[in-house]
C-alpha positions as CSV (number, residue, x, y, z in Angstrom):
1,M,79.3,102.2,119.1
2,P,77.6,105.6,119.8
3,E,77.6,108.1,116.9
4,T,80.1,110.9,117.4
5,V,78.9,114.4,116.4
6,V,81.5,117.1,116.1
7,N,80.9,120.8,115.1
8,I,82.8,122.2,112.2
9,H,85.1,124.4,114.3
10,A,86.2,121.4,116.4
11,A,86.6,119.3,113.2
12,K,88.9,121.9,111.7
13,T,91.1,122.0,114.8
14,Q,91.1,118.2,115.4
15,L,91.1,117.0,111.8
16,S,94.2,114.8,112.2
17,Q,92.7,113.0,115.3
18,L,89.3,112.6,113.6
19,V,90.9,111.1,110.5
20,A,92.9,108.6,112.7
21,R,89.6,107.6,114.4
22,A,88.0,107.2,111.0
23,E,90.9,105.0,109.8
24,R,90.1,102.7,112.8
25,G,86.5,102.3,111.5
26,E,84.7,105.0,113.4
27,R,82.1,107.1,111.7
28,I,82.0,110.8,112.7
29,T,79.2,113.2,111.8
30,I,80.2,116.8,111.3
31,A,77.5,119.4,112.2
32,R,76.9,123.0,111.6
33,A,74.8,124.7,114.3
34,G,73.8,121.2,115.6
35,K,72.6,120.0,112.2
36,P,74.5,117.1,110.5
37,V,76.1,118.3,107.2
38,A,78.8,115.6,106.5
39,Q,80.2,112.3,107.6
40,L,83.8,111.2,108.1
41,G,84.5,107.5,107.9
42,P,86.9,104.8,106.7
43,A,87.6,104.7,103.0
44,P,86.4,101.6,101.1
45,R,89.0,98.9,100.9
46,R,90.5,98.2,97.5
47,T,90.1,94.7,96.2
48,R,92.3,92.9,93.7
49,R,90.8,91.9,90.5
50,A,91.1,88.1,90.1
51,L,92.1,86.6,86.8
52,P,89.3,84.7,85.1
53,P,89.6,80.9,85.4
54,E,90.0,80.5,81.6
55,D,93.1,82.9,81.5
56,P,96.0,81.1,79.8
57,L,98.3,82.0,82.6
58,L,96.3,79.9,85.0
59,N,96.1,77.0,82.5
60,L,99.7,76.6,81.4
61,D,99.5,72.8,81.1
62,E,96.7,73.1,78.6
63,F,98.6,75.7,76.5
64,A,102.1,74.2,76.8
65,I,103.8,73.2,73.6
66,E,106.1,70.2,73.2
67,G,109.7,70.9,72.3
68,A,111.3,74.2,71.4
69,G,108.5,75.3,69.0
70,G,110.9,77.1,66.8
71,K,110.3,80.8,65.9
72,L,106.7,81.7,66.4
73,T,105.1,84.8,65.0
74,N,102.7,86.9,67.0
75,A,99.8,85.6,65.0
76,E,100.8,82.0,65.7
77,I,101.1,82.7,69.4
78,D,97.6,84.3,69.4
79,R,96.2,81.3,67.7
80,I,97.8,78.9,70.2
81,V,97.0,80.9,73.3
82,Y,93.7,82.4,72.4
83,G,92.4,80.1,69.7
84,R,92.3,82.9,67.1
85,P,92.4,82.0,63.5
């Protein structure tokens, strides 16, 4: 795809259209007096952070407790789930 160069005045008057083109993946160079001064392009995509494989929520079978378990304190739950003393 050839590089698109737009002067500042045209960029101001066509900003909405230029942003739409950038959303579609195009990179647009903005120039002042023919010299590049800025670039307009697509924003980086956000990625979801994955849970680590050792997270208890992904290993419920390993952390499951037989029976009702009775009333557990927060300290007991931490010890069972996270192996804390």
